[in-house]
N, C-alpha and C positions, 0 to 999 in steps of 0.2 A: 504494500500500500504506500502511496505517495503522500506524505504529511508536509504541511507548510514548514519551511525552515524558521520563520519568524512570525509572531503574532503580536500585534499591538492591541492591548486591552482598551476597550471603549465601553460606553454604556450599551452599545448595540450588541456586543458579544460577551459581556461579562457573565451572563447567565450560563455560558458554556464552561465556566471555570468556577465550580462551587466554592473553593477556598477564597477566591477573590470576591465573589458575590457576597459571601458572609462578611468579609471586611467592609464592603460597601454598605451593606445593611446595618452594620455596627458603627458606621461613621468613621472607621479607621482609614479609609480611602474615600476620596471625593471626586466628583467629575467637574472639569472646568467647562466653560461655555462651548467648547468644541466637542465635548463628550469624552475627552482623554481623561483617564483616571490618574489621580495624583495623591500623594501623601499629604497630610495637613500642612506640612511646611513648604509644599510646592513642588517637590521633586516628582517627576512623573513615575508612575508604576513602570518598571522596566519592561522592555519588549521581552516576550517569552521566546526563548531560543530552543529549537528542537534538539534534544540531547540523546535520543535513542528510542528504541521500542522495547516495551516490557514483554515478558514471556507470553502474556495473553494477547499480544498484538497491539495493545493500546500505546499511543505515542506518549513520550515523556518530555516535558518542557521544564526549563529553568529560567528564572527571571534574570535578565541581563542587568548589570549595574552600570552600563555605559553612561546613562544620564543621571545617575543617582548623585545626590549631594547631602552632606551632613545637616541635620536639622538645626544644629547650633552654629552653622557656618555663616559667613558674611553673605554668601549667595542666598541662603534661606532668609536671612533678615531683610534682604533687598528684593526678594521675589515679589512680584505683583501678579496676582491671579488674573488670567485673561478675562476680560469683561465684554 
């Protein structure tokens, strides 16, 4: 089976990822005006990168940290949510 190499989580597809859907429901991640999911300090939820296939054939993904930034950083302090 051919699985996507990368997936960007948005409001439109978060229901396909129960762990992230739960974080959204609990307010631990939020959506900006574009639908992109972000952590409360503004860093986007990382792109999900295909990391392999499980024994049962289901795809395995890991969150990329390429866009991550520390919640106590200057970047987080200066981050302005898209409006």
